[in-house]
C-alpha positions as a printed Julia matrix, in Angstrom:
110×3 Matrix{Float64}:
 55.49   78.1    59.44
 52.3    79.12   61.1
 51.68   82.55   62.37
 52.0    81.41   66.12
 55.36   80.12   65.65
 56.5    83.4    63.92
 55.74   85.39   67.2
 58.93   85.62   69.23
 59.25   86.06   73.0
 60.11   89.75   72.55
 56.79   90.39   70.81
 54.64   89.09   73.69
 52.84   91.73   75.76
 54.54   92.27   78.94
 57.84   90.75   77.78
 59.69   93.99   78.46
 58.83   93.71   82.08
 61.03   92.16   84.83
 61.52   88.42   83.98
 61.42   87.49   87.73
 57.9    89.21   88.12
 56.08   86.15   89.42
 58.61   85.43   92.19
 58.75   89.09   93.08
 55.01   89.14   93.37
 55.04   86.12   95.75
 57.81   87.44   97.63
 55.83   90.76   97.89
 52.74   88.82   99.09
 54.9    86.83  101.74
 56.46   90.07  102.95
 53.07   91.81  103.27
 51.73   88.82  105.27
 54.76   88.87  107.61
 54.66   92.6   108.0
 51.03   92.45  109.0
 51.56   89.53  111.43
 54.52   91.5   112.92
 52.33   94.58  113.26
 49.57   92.61  114.91
 51.98   90.83  117.17
 53.63   94.08  118.29
 50.27   95.61  119.0
 49.23   92.69  120.94
 52.46   92.82  122.96
 52.14   96.55  123.6
 48.49   96.01  124.75
 49.46   93.18  127.13
 52.17   95.52  128.6
 49.56   98.11  129.18
 47.32   95.64  131.05
 50.29   94.67  133.17
 50.84   98.33  134.05
 47.24   98.9   134.68
 47.01   95.84  136.99
 50.09   97.16  138.88
 48.46  100.6   139.18
 45.35   99.05  140.61
 47.29   97.05  143.03
 49.04  100.19  144.28
 45.75  102.06  144.57
 44.1    99.34  146.28
 46.83   99.42  148.97
 46.18  103.18  149.17
 42.4   102.47  149.38
 42.89   99.86  152.03
 44.62  102.46  154.24
 41.9   105.02  153.78
 39.25  102.4   154.47
 41.13  101.35  157.76
 41.36  105.06  158.72
 37.54  105.58  158.06
 36.57  102.48  159.85
 38.65  103.51  162.95
 37.02  106.86  162.92
 33.58  105.18  162.65
 34.2   102.7   165.37
 36.3   104.47  167.99
 36.22  107.49  170.17
 38.16  110.56  169.22
 38.27  114.23  169.99
 36.54  116.21  167.29
 37.27  119.62  168.96
 39.17  119.28  172.3
 38.82  123.05  173.14
 35.06  122.96  173.09
 34.91  119.51  174.49
 33.45  117.81  171.41
 33.95  114.02  171.14
 33.25  111.72  168.2
 31.51  108.41  169.23
 31.16  105.19  167.37
 28.55  105.39  164.81
 26.31  102.47  166.04
 26.52  104.0   169.61
 25.42  107.28  168.13
 22.46  105.77  166.4
 21.28  104.06  169.46
 21.33  107.36  171.33
 19.53  109.18  168.68
 16.81  106.5   168.49
 16.58  106.57  172.33
 16.26  110.24  172.31
 13.88  110.9   169.35
 12.36  107.26  169.04
 11.79  105.36  165.83
  9.47  108.11  164.34
 12.07  110.78  164.51
 10.11  113.09  166.73
 11.01  114.2   170.34
């Protein structure tokens, strides 16, 4: 009998370890891959939910901004009382520019 035949399975290095080490290792690798994929997928879903929330907030702000813009345009393009007690009136912006140019001229001097 040769020396290699006299060595039993119990004498091999690592023979006291788990006999299902290779399937366990493969299972660990598969679990790690699935875990990382799940984490990435959840982060992607959370990010897409934040984008949807951000889009909704932009739309609501844009409604508010449209209201403010319409009020500002109304103030610029219409007559209104600035101070009724002192008889001060706001006139449309373009009309005010024309009056200033007529009064002071293009050079800005009276």
